[in-house]
N, C-alpha and C positions, 0 to 999 in steps of 0.2 A: 239106859238111858243115855243118852248125849250129853254132853256139854252143854249145846246149845240146840235151839230146836226155833226155828225158822219160818214164818207163814206167809207167803207171798200169794198173788193173786193174780187171777187171769186177767183181771184189769183192776181200773179205779173204781174205788167204791164200791167194792163186792164185800166189806167188811171184815176185813183183816184187823181192823183196829181192835175191835168188837172183839175178835176170836183171841188176839191177843191177851188184850186187858183179860179176858175169862181164864187161860192158860195162868196167868199171872196169877190172879188169885186162885186159883184150883192147886198150883203148886207150892205156893205161900203158906193155905191151908194145910198142906200135906209136910208142913216144916221145914222145905227148902228156904233158902234166901235166894234169892228169884231177883234180877233185875231187867229191865225192859232193854232196849236196843232200834235204833233206828238208822242205818249208816247217813244216808240224805234225805233229806224232807223240802220239801216244794211247798211254799205257803202263802199268802196274805199274811198270815195273823201267827204269830209265837207267841208263848206264854213263859212268862218270867218268872225264875226260880227266888226262893227265899235269897240264895247271892247275887241274885242279879242277871244271871245269864238265861240264854231267850234258847229254847225250844218247841217241839211241836207239841199242838195240845195234847195228843194224843199218846206221845209217852208219860208227858206230863200225867197224866190220869190211870197210865198203868203202872207207875213210878208210884202212886197213890194208894192204887190196889193189891202192889205188892208191901207195903206196909214202910215203906223207904222215901227220904227224899229226892226227888228230881234232881239231875246236875245234866249239866253240859253234856258232860260224855255221854248220856243216850240215847241224843240228837246231835251226834258231830259235825255234822254238814248240813247248817241249816240256810236255806235257798229261799228268800223273804223277798217276793215279789211285787214291784212298787210301781208306779206308773214313768219312773223317771230311770229304773232299770233296776239291779236286782242286788238286793246288801246278801253279800257272804258273811254266813258267820261261822266262829272255828270253834266247836265245844261250847256255844252259847253265849260268843264275845264276837263282837263286830270287826272282822276284819276288811271289809272293802264294800264300793260299790259295782259291780260287773254291768256295763253295757249289756243290751238285749242281746240276749243269744248267744253269748257269748261263752258262757258257763264252764263249757266243754273244754276250753282252754286252761282250764285251771283244774283237770281232772286227776292226773299226777297227786297235787297235793290233796285234795279231797277224799281221795283213795290212802292216802297216808295217813291225814288224821282222822282217816273210820277206824284203819285197822288199831294205832296204837289206842285208838279211847275204846275198843273193843278189847285191845289187851287188858288195859286196863280193871275196865269193868270183870272181865274174867278173873282175872286173879282177887276178885271181892268178894265174889256170890258165887253157888252152888249151880245155878243155871241161868242162863240166857236166852231169856224170850226176844226173837228177833222178828222185826217186819219188814216186810220188802214195798216196794213205791212203785203204784198203778201196775198195770200191767207186767212181766215176770219172761213174757218171753218177746220181747221187741229185738229183735235180731241185729234192728239196724243203731241202736244204740250197743250193742257189748261193748265196745270199742270206751264207752263214755260211762258206764254202767257203776256206779257204789253201791245201791242200796240192796241189789238184788241178787243173782248168780253170784258177783263178783266177793260178796259176803258170805254167800252160803259154801263158797269153795273156800276162804280164808279160813274160815271159823268152823270146818268141817264139821255143817249142821243140818240135824234133821230139817224134808221140808213139810209143809202142809201148805197144800195147794187149797185154795179157798175159791169157790166163784157158785155167783147171785143166781139164783131160778127166778127168781121178783122180775129181773127184768130181758127176760128170755134167750135161749141159745146157750142154755146152760152146761147141756151135753156136747155140742160143740166148742163151745170155747174149752171144754176142759181137755176134750181130743187134740185142739190144735194147740192150746197149750204147751204138751206134755211131749206133741208130733215134734212142735219146735225147740225142745231143748237138743244139748248134748246128751252123749248117751251117759256122761258120770254126771253130770245133775239129776239126769233123772232116777237114777238111780237112789240120789238121796230123798227122792219124793217118798214117805211112808205111808201117805193117803190124801183122801182131798177131801173135804165136806162141802157140800150140798149145801147153803146157805140161803135163810129167806123166804120157805115154804109156805105160801098158803094151804091151809088142809091135811088132808092126813097119809102121813109118812107111806103107811102101807101102799097107796097109791102107783107109790114111785118103787116099788118093790122091783118089778121086772124090770123095767128101767135101769135101778142102781147093779143089778148083774149083769145085764150085757153094758155098762161101762166098764165094769170091773172086768170084764172079760175080752173087751177090745184094750185097753190097756194095761192090763196086767198090774193094778194101782187099784187097793180096797180103798171101799168108801168107808172112811170113819163115822158118817151122819150123815142125818137129815137134821138143821137147824131150821126149826119155824120164826115163821117173819116176828118180830120183836121190835117195839121202840127201845134202844139202852137207856134215854132220860138223863144223859150226861152229856157235858161243853161236849160238842162238834168242832174238830176242826174247821175251822173256814166257812162254819154254819151260818149262811145268811139266810137260810129259807125262814129262818123262824116258825119251825115245826115242836116246839115244845112249849108244854103247856096249855092252858084254856083262853079264850079269846073274849068272852065272857065271864064277868065274877062283878061284885059289890065295887072293887073300885077297876075303873078304866083308866088302861093305863096304854100308852101310844109310842113306838118305838118309830123315828122317823129312818128310813133307807133310802140310803144314797151309794153313787157311783162306786167310790173309794171306803166305804162303809169296812172296817176292819173285822169286827164279828159281835154275836150278839151273848155271847161269853159271860157280862157284865149284869146284861136282865135276869139270868136263869134263876138265883135265889126270889126273885119275886115271879118268877113267868112257874116254878114250881109252886106256889104257894096258895093252897087253896083259897078263895073268895077272890084272889084279883088276876080279872081278863087281862091279857095281852094283845093288843091289837098290831099289825105292822105295816106302817104308811108307805107307802110306792108315790102316789099321786097326791095333793093336795084336795083332791074332793072327800078323801078318805077320814080326812081327819076328825074332824068334827068338834067337838069341845070336850076331850076326855079328861079328867080328875090328875092326869099323870103325861106328860110330857117328857120322853127320854132323849138327849141325844146322845149316840154313843160314839166309840172312840172311832178315826178314820186316817186311813193311809196317806191322804193328799186333800187337807184341810180346805185352803185355798177353794181345788176346783170343787171339795164341793157344798165349800160356803156360796161360791157361783151359784152351782148349778140348781140349790134349796133357794134359792132370791131369784132367779130368770124364772123356775118350774112354776111359782106360785106357791109352794109348797112354804116360802116363808113365810107370805103373808099369812096364810094362810095359820104356821104356828102365833105368828103376833095376833091374831083374830082371835084364836082360842084362848092366848094369856090374855087376852083385857076382857075374854069371855068370863075368867076366872080359875085357868087352867094355873100348875106349877109344873116348872120346867126344872130339868135336873138334866144337866151334860157334863160325859165325862172325857176328857183328854180332848180328841176332836171335836167332842161335842163344846167344851169349855170354849175354847177357844173361838170356835162358831157363834157363840152367845156373847162376845164383846163386840165392839165397835169396827174395828180393823182387821185384818190379817195381811203383814208387810211378807215379803220375798226378796229381800234385796240381792241374795245371793244365789238365786235360781234352785235352792236346795227344796223345793216342793215344786219340780215343773218350772214353768215358764213364765204364770200369772205375779208380775210383780207385786200385783196387792189388790187385797177387793173388802166388798162391806161385809160384819157379820150382821146378826141379829139386832144386834146396838144395845140387849136389853143392861148388859153390863157398861162401862165405860171404858172399860181400860182396853188393850192394844195385843198383840202379838207378834214378837219375830222372829223368823226360821233364821236361824244357823247355822255351822257343822257340827256344833258341840249337841252329844245326845245323851240324854236324861236316861238310863236304864239301868234301874234298880228296883230290889225290894223295899217297897215303902212302907212303915212301920210308926204306927203316930199314933195322933188323936182328930176325935172329929166334934164340933160343936154343932148340937142340936135340942133346941128347944130348951134351953140352957142346964143342958148337960153336957160332960166331957165324956165321950168314947173312946176306945183304945181299940182301935182298924189296924190292919195289917193286909196291904195290899201289893200291885206292882205299879210302878213308872216306867213308860215308853216312850220318848217324845224326841225331840227335835226342836220346839218352840219354845221361846221363852216367855213368859206371859209379863205385863207389867200392872200386877192388879189397882194401883194409886191408892184410892183411898178406901178400897172394900174391904169387907168385914172379913178376918182370915173363917175361913169354915173347916178346912183340913190342913195340918199340920203334919211336916216331919219331924222325927222323933230325937235326932242325932243333933240336930242345931235348930230347932224351932220354927223353922221356916215354913212359909204357907203353901200347900199344893193345892188350896182350892178357895173359894171365897163363895160366900151365900148372901142373899137380905132376901131373908123368911118372911120377914114384911111385905115385899112384892115377891113374893111363891118363888125365888129363883135359889137355887143351887147347882154349884161348879167344880169337879177336882180332876187333877189328874190322875188319883189313884184308880185304876182298875182292879176290881174285886171287892170293891167298898162293901158291895151288896151282902158278899159274906159275912161279915159281922151282925152277929143274929140282933143282939141288944141294941145297935144302931139303926138295926134295918126294919125292926120293930117298933121302934119310935118315929121312925118316921110316917110307916103305914098307920100308925093312930094318929099322928098329925093331922094327917089328910084323912082317915075314917072323919075324925074331930071335924072337919072341914066340910067335906062335901057330903058324908053319910053319918050323922048324929048316930048316935045308938047302936051300930054293929060295931063287930066284933071280928078281927080276922089275924088270926094267931100264925106268925112267921114261924118255919121249921128251922130249927138248925142246919145249916146248908151241909156241914159236915156228916150229920146223918144220914142226911137224904142221901148225899153220896156214898157212903159206907151199904147202907141199903141196898143201891141201885146197883155198884159192883156184885153186892153177892147177886142178886136177881138175875145180873146178866151172867154170875159165875153156873149158877144154878141152869142155866135156859141153855147155855152153849154148852157146857159140859154133859149136862144129861140128857142131851141129844147125841152122845159120841161114842163112842169103842175105842180106847184109847191104846188098847192091849200091842199094836204095832208099834207104838211109838215108847214103849219098854215101860211103861207106867201107867 
């Protein structure tokens, strides 16, 4: 077994991250020290580590599946795509903002950073499970490659190629991808995984044998279609959880929504229904309206107001709905948003929903940190641990503190429980079970007296899901070609 194992794909979205996580969990359970690695990631949404570094959600989850703390070395180059350019983060730390289409000019820097990070991880762990990006056979991008075959060469890694049969064309995509590899990299490919098959794998046996004959590469297995049930990178579809329940929660979608990860602890709680709202007519009068994080708060605030969604939110609020906003959602709940230096696009200022009287001004100062502190709810104080990542400064005025930062006691959010309003900059606050249970209990007393919902430990939920992913993926594979 080699030091490094690389999971590459025939295309984006074929399940590389899930397969890599399963391998991380499996190797950890065999007693090896394992770390995930992705040389370059491009996404709209990143996840902050406990030390304030920003990496991809997939590598964050994979590190957790390995039983180790996520670090910036696991995703050394992160291109965070925004409306006004692309933020370049190196080892999780902001480096610069690049104009659209200019990232390739920094290929040498990105390659050097990725290689140095890999070397540092390789010195610490028995095995590195590497993940590629998109399709590994984009020969027109070969000179700019950081995440795929370039890193496989550098690490001398064995390769697993993943293809998605659910989207169709799986055999052609495998044959074509292998055919576009040079001979050296093709020899690295130890096997193919056919992912997301619906039905009896025996039906594919003849086709599998024919694919092996054509390519000379073994098919390691046929993984059944299943929902991983964990936080997904740039998950904006709202596929997790139930849409109906005792409590009705409505998530407001807008063009620059960052992710849905913050709502996951509620979405996976039995008894809570989570609906995803893209048009004003869909909202109705939910018990809880959730405003998620945004990548362009001014643009999205204007969209919400101009589309009629803002008016629908205010009608629902007047009818009795509770509103909870995180990060960009906090900013949108205020009276006004100011952008004097064009930090967030070219909109100089715009109105918020006006449910809080505070204002937010966008400056070049970025707050990216682990946010350990306290939350005040129902007369009780709760320990919370989450993440902050924003460049807007909010002047809360006389609003009552809701969440605070432990180092200096400064407010990271405000609330007005009598007016059913909660706002915080702390991503991940719902992962604090005691806090979330108390919030759910208060909502039930207000809207559904006599009902009971038990909020599970989100950490325990993720542990169960990591094990289930391992069992489903590894159980479908023959791993002897990989040496384990």
